[in-house]
C-alpha positions in Angstrom: 0.0 0.0 0.0 1.4 3.4 -1.0 0.2 6.9 0.1 1.7 10.1 -1.1 1.1 13.7 -0.2 2.4 17.0 -1.5 2.4 20.6 -0.5 4.3 23.7 -1.7 8.0 22.7 -1.5 7.3 19.5 0.4 6.4 15.9 -0.7 6.1 12.7 1.3 5.5 9.1 0.4 4.6 6.2 2.7 5.0 2.7 1.3 3.9 -0.4 3.3 5.1 -3.6 1.6 3.0 -6.8 1.9 5.8 -8.7 3.5 9.4 -9.2 2.2 9.6 -8.3 -1.5 12.1 -7.0 -4.1 13.6 -3.5 -4.1 11.6 -0.7 -5.6 12.1 2.9 -6.9 10.7 6.2 -5.7 10.6 9.2 -8.2 10.0 12.8 -7.1 10.0 16.4 -8.2 9.4 19.6 -6.4 5.7 19.0 -6.0 5.1 15.4 -6.8 6.2 11.9 -5.6 5.4 8.5 -7.0 6.4 4.9 -6.3 7.3 2.7 -9.3 8.0 4.2 -12.8 9.3 7.6 -13.5 7.1 10.6 -14.6 7.6 13.7 -16.6 9.9 16.3 -14.9 10.9 13.9 -12.1 14.4 15.0 -11.0 15.1 12.5 -8.2 15.2 8.7 -8.2 15.6 6.7 -5.0 16.4 3.0 -5.2 15.2 1.4 -2.0 17.2 -1.9 -1.4 15.5 -5.2 -0.8 17.0 -5.3 2.7 14.5 -2.6 3.8 11.4 -4.1 2.1 9.8 -5.9 5.0 6.5 -5.5 6.8 7.4 -2.0 8.1 6.3 1.2 6.5 9.0 3.1 4.5 8.8 6.9 4.7 10.4 9.1 2.0 10.2 12.9 2.2 11.8 15.8 0.2 12.0 19.4 1.3 12.8 22.3 -1.0 13.6 25.6 0.5 12.7 28.8 -1.4 16.1 30.3 -0.9 19.7 29.0 -1.2 20.8 27.1 1.9 24.4 26.9 3.1 25.7 23.9 5.1 28.9 23.3 7.1 30.8 20.1 6.9 32.1 18.2 9.9 35.5 18.0 8.3 35.7 21.8 7.9 34.6 24.1 5.1 31.1 24.8 3.8 29.0 24.6 0.7 25.6 25.3 -0.8 22.8 22.7 -0.9 22.1 21.8 -4.5 18.6 23.1 -5.5 18.1 23.7 -1.7 16.8 20.1 -1.4 16.9 17.7 1.5 15.8 14.1 1.2 14.6 11.9 4.1 14.3 8.2 4.1 13.4 6.1 7.2 11.6 3.0 8.4 8.6 3.8 10.6 9.1 2.7 14.2 12.6 1.3 13.6 16.1 2.8 13.8 18.4 1.6 11.0 22.0 2.6 11.6 23.7 0.6 8.9 22.8 -1.3 5.7 24.6 -4.1 3.8 23.1 -2.7 0.6 23.3 0.9 -0.2 20.4 3.3 -0.8 21.0 4.9 -4.2 19.7 8.5 -4.7 20.1 9.8 -8.3 19.7 13.5 -8.9 19.7 15.4 -12.2 22.8 17.7 -12.3 23.9 20.4 -14.7 26.8 19.3 -16.8 28.4 22.8 -16.8 28.5 23.0 -12.9 31.9 24.4 -11.8 31.6 23.3 -8.2 32.1 19.8 -6.9 29.1 17.9 -5.6 29.4 15.8 -2.4 26.7 13.5 -1.1 26.2 14.2 2.6 23.7 13.7 5.4 22.7 16.0 8.2 24.2 15.0 11.6 21.8 16.1 14.3 24.5 15.7 17.0 26.9 18.1 15.4 24.3 20.2 13.5 26.6 19.8 10.4 26.7 17.8 7.2 28.9 14.8 6.9 29.8 12.4 4.0 30.5 9.4 6.3 28.9 6.3 4.9 28.0 8.0 1.6 29.8 7.7 -1.7 29.4 10.2 -4.6 29.3 8.7 -8.1 29.8 11.6 -10.5 32.2 12.6 -13.3 32.7 16.0 -14.7 30.3 16.7 -17.6 27.7 14.1 -16.5 24.1 15.2 -16.3 23.3 13.3 -13.1 25.0 12.1 -10.0 24.2 9.2 -7.6 24.6 9.1 -3.9 25.2 5.6 -2.4 24.6 5.6 1.3 24.7 2.8 3.8 22.4 4.3 6.4 19.1 6.1 6.7 18.6 9.7 7.5 18.3 13.1 5.8 20.5 13.4 2.7 21.5 16.2 0.4 24.0 17.2 -2.2 26.4 19.9 -1.1 28.3 22.0 -3.7 31.8 22.9 -2.6 34.6 24.8 -4.3 37.6 22.6 -5.2 40.0 22.9 -2.3 42.8 20.6 -3.5 45.8 22.5 -4.9 47.3 19.3 -6.2 46.4 18.5 -9.8 44.9 15.1 -10.7 48.1 14.2 -12.6 50.2 14.9 -9.6 47.9 12.9 -7.4 48.2 9.9 -9.8 52.0 10.2 -9.8 52.2 10.5 -6.0 50.0 7.4 -5.6 52.4 5.4 -7.9 55.5 6.7 -6.0 53.9 5.7 -2.7 52.9 2.3 -4.0 56.4 1.6 -5.3 58.2 3.0 -2.2 56.0 1.0 0.2 56.5 -2.2 -1.7 60.2 -1.8 -1.8 60.3 -0.9 1.9 58.2 -3.9 2.8 60.6 -6.3 0.9 63.7 -4.6 2.4 62.2 -4.8 6.0 61.4 -8.5 5.7 65.0 -9.1 4.6 66.2 -7.1 7.6 64.1 -9.2 10.0 65.4 -12.4 8.4 69.1 -11.2 8.7 68.5 -10.3 12.3 67.0 -13.8 13.1 69.8 -15.7 11.4 72.7 -13.7 12.9 73.5 -14.5 16.5 75.9 -11.7 17.1 73.4 -9.1 15.8 70.7 -10.5 18.1 72.9 -9.8 21.1 73.0 -6.1 20.4 70.4 -4.2 22.4 70.3 -1.3 19.9 69.6 -3.8 17.0 66.7 -5.2 19.0 65.2 -1.7 19.3 65.7 -1.2 15.6 64.1 -4.5 14.7 60.9 -3.6 16.6 60.6 -0.4 14.6 61.1 -2.5 11.4 58.3 -4.9 12.5 56.0 -1.9 13.1 56.8 -0.6 9.6 56.1 -4.0 8.1 52.7 -4.1 9.8 52.0 -0.5 8.6 52.9 -1.3 5.0 51.0 -4.7 5.0 47.8 -2.9 6.1 48.3 0.3 4.0 49.0 -1.3 0.6 45.7 -3.3 0.3 43.6 -0.5 2.0 42.3 1.0 -1.3 41.4 -2.4 -2.8 39.6 -3.5 0.4 37.6 -0.2 0.6 36.4 -0.7 -3.0 35.7 -4.4 -3.0 35.3 -5.9 0.4 32.5 -5.9 3.0 32.3 -3.5 5.9 33.7 -6.0 8.4 37.0 -6.5 6.6 37.3 -2.7 6.1 36.7 -2.2 9.8 39.5 -4.7 10.7 41.9 -3.0 8.2 41.1 0.5 9.5 41.7 -0.7 13.1 45.0 -2.4 12.1 46.2 0.5 10.1 45.6 2.9 13.0 47.3 0.5 15.4 50.4 -0.1 13.2 50.7 3.7 12.5 50.6 4.5 16.3 53.1 1.6 16.9 55.5 3.1 14.3 55.3 6.5 16.0 55.8 5.0 19.4 58.9 3.1 18.4 60.3 6.2 16.7 60.0 7.9 20.1 61.6 5.0 21.8 64.5 5.2 19.3 65.0 8.8 20.4 64.9 7.7 24.1 67.4 4.9 23.4 69.7 7.4 21.6 69.5 9.7 24.7 70.6 6.9 27.0 73.5 6.0 24.7 74.9 9.4 24.0 73.9 11.6 26.9 73.8 9.5 30.0 76.4 7.0 28.8 77.1 5.7 32.4 74.6 4.3 34.8 72.2 3.4 32.0 71.4 -0.1 33.2 67.6 -0.5 33.3 66.2 -3.8 34.6 64.2 -5.6 31.9 64.8 -2.7 29.6 63.6 -4.3 26.4 60.5 -5.7 28.0 59.6 -2.3 29.3 60.2 -0.8 25.9 58.1 -3.5 24.2 55.2 -2.9 26.7 55.3 0.8 25.8 55.9 0.4 22.1 53.2 -2.2 21.5 50.9 -1.7 24.4 50.2 2.1 24.3 48.9 2.0 20.7 46.7 -1.0 21.6 45.1 1.0 24.5 44.4 4.1 22.3 42.8 2.0 19.5 40.8 0.0 22.0 39.4 3.1 23.6 38.5 4.7 20.3 36.7 1.5 19.1 35.0 1.0 22.5 33.7 4.6 22.5 32.5 4.7 18.9 33.1 1.8 16.5 31.9 3.9 13.6 35.0 6.1 14.0 36.6 3.6 11.5 35.4 2.8 8.0 35.7 4.0 4.4 36.9 7.5 4.0 37.8 9.7 0.9 41.4 10.8 0.7 40.2 14.2 -0.5 36.7 14.9 0.8 36.3 17.9 -1.6 36.7 15.7 -4.7 33.9 13.2 -5.5 35.0 9.8 -6.7 38.4 10.3 -5.2 40.2 7.3 -3.8 38.6 5.6 -0.7 40.7 3.9 1.9 39.8 2.0 5.1 40.9 4.3 7.9 39.7 6.7 10.6 36.4 8.4 9.6 36.0 10.7 12.6 38.1 13.9 11.9 38.6 14.7 15.6 39.9 11.2 16.4 42.2 11.4 13.4 43.6 14.8 14.4 44.1 13.9 18.1 45.4 10.3 17.8 47.6 10.6 14.7 48.6 14.2 14.0 48.6 15.1 17.7 50.6 12.0 18.7 53.1 12.4 15.9 53.5 16.1 16.7 54.7 15.2 20.2 57.0 12.5 18.8 58.4 14.9 16.2 59.2 17.6 18.8 60.8 15.0 21.2 62.9 13.4 18.4 64.0 16.8 17.1 65.3 17.6 20.5 67.0 14.2 20.7 68.7 14.8 17.3 70.0 18.2 18.3 71.4 16.7 21.6 73.0 13.9 19.6 74.6 16.2 17.1 76.0 18.4 19.9 77.3 15.3 21.6 79.0 13.9 18.5 80.6 17.3 17.8 81.8 17.6 21.4 83.4 14.1 21.3 85.1 14.7 17.9 88.9 15.4 18.3 89.9 18.9 17.1 93.1 19.4 15.1 94.3 20.1 11.6 92.1 19.1 8.8 93.3 16.0 6.8 92.2 12.9 5.1 91.2 11.2 8.4 89.1 14.3 9.2 87.3 14.0 5.8 86.6 10.3 6.5 85.4 11.2 9.9 83.1 13.8 8.4 81.7 11.3 6.0 81.0 8.8 8.8 79.4 11.6 10.8 77.1 12.5 7.9 76.1 8.9 7.4 75.4 8.5 11.1 73.3 11.7 11.1 71.3 10.4 8.1 70.8 7.0 9.8 69.7 8.6 13.1 67.3 10.9 11.2 65.7 7.8 9.5 65.4 5.9 12.7 63.8 8.9 14.4 61.3 9.2 11.5 61.9 13.0 11.1 61.0 12.8 7.4 57.4 12.4 8.5 57.6 16.0 9.7 57.4 17.1 6.0 53.6 16.8 6.3 53.7 20.0 8.5 55.2 21.9 5.5 52.8 20.7 2.8 50.6 23.8 2.6 50.2 26.9 0.4 52.8 27.2 -2.3 54.8 24.3 -0.7 51.9 21.8 -1.0 53.0 20.0 -4.2 56.8 20.0 -3.6 56.2 19.0 0.1 54.0 16.1 -0.9 56.5 14.9 -3.4 59.3 14.9 -0.8 56.9 13.3 1.8 55.8 10.5 -0.7 59.4 9.8 -1.7 61.1 9.8 1.7 58.5 8.3 3.9 57.6 5.1 2.0 61.3 4.5 1.6 62.0 4.7 5.3 62.0 0.9 5.5 64.6 0.7 2.7 66.8 3.2 4.5 66.5 1.2 7.7 67.6 -1.9 5.8 70.7 0.0 4.5 71.5 1.2 8.1 71.1 -2.3 9.4 73.5 -3.7 6.7 76.1 -1.0 7.4 75.9 -1.7 11.2 76.1 -5.4 10.6 79.3 -5.0 8.5 80.7 -2.7 11.1 80.1 -5.3 13.8 81.7 -8.0 11.6 84.8 -5.8 10.9 85.1 -5.1 14.6 85.0 -8.9 15.4 87.6 -9.6 12.7 90.0 -7.0 13.9 89.6 -8.2 17.5 90.4 -11.8 16.4 93.5 -10.6 14.5 94.8 -8.7 17.5 94.2 -11.7 19.7 96.1 -14.0 17.2 99.1 -11.6 17.0 99.3 -11.4 20.8 99.2 -15.2 21.3 101.9 -15.7 18.7 
């Protein structure tokens, strides 16, 4: 049974199915609404999924304001509601927070529109519009767009000005650079862990054990980052939720082990003496792997919907989706905020380390040995910078006129962090081997 009503700028339709049935369509214009086939001048088509067609009454409504309406986004920024329309879809007497199948709302759209459309819903808690759970299907020049949403509420299309200063070509190049760099780093890090496992002398070095924990954190990060785009596009919500949780955890673990690298460097170069700590590695491991687990568990316990599919650029429809943190506040506090603290701490540790190295260097006339010592010092500085993850700080300089160059540097250096750690590990391994060989030679000479 279907009932429809219309007034000036407001239409509503109530449809009560006779038990479970197939999906159906709703067509609407500014002053008319109909279930079933389209009619002349209809500008909106709603495809109700079979999942919703039960014994409950489905309610569709559309409001058209007489004047232009502006809306604020939860992620920041604002836009104008397209044709000042707001669409409502609900099931009478039932709260539907998530759907396996999406509700598809197709709206006619001018092909010459210069602003970007984004499918959004009105969040009554924040009094702002959000694109969480909604995907915009639209290409420049098309005469219609489709909103695919996995929940029921009041939807709209928000027109926003393009905010991205990075061209589509640069974004494509950056994505390929990131993919290649992360794959190379993942391979190099796995080799690093295998070398560590198979070499007894290296396993006895405490510093190497700290480095290998950072390497494992980066392996987890790359393993969960590389398939994120594919999972967001192809896989069900449960797998995407797992990947988002794991990606958040491995990212926080990477940041934490970077900070622990800085702390370990402080003990080696500054305190030098009296640095024995009982069960030192166990305590570092509890901090390095436990603290991220606590943060992720708290976020998931408070609001599981903080994780899910998210657009890499919310101002660009059809941009790449990944499984990650949906809530912008959670993302800002638990990733940018945490890394900001780690970055400041490790910068201080780097300055302290450089001053210590300079203070310990013997002064005298400049010669070949001094040049060699300078090269070794430069290599040490680069290695320490890699272990401390200071290249991640480039993200703070990727704005304004520096956006594109900063992103290129960020996408080249950061994905290759694992490869640089592999080089540092090999150099340290060779140094350890040479020291052992020299020690054996001296012992043999003394005995003879």
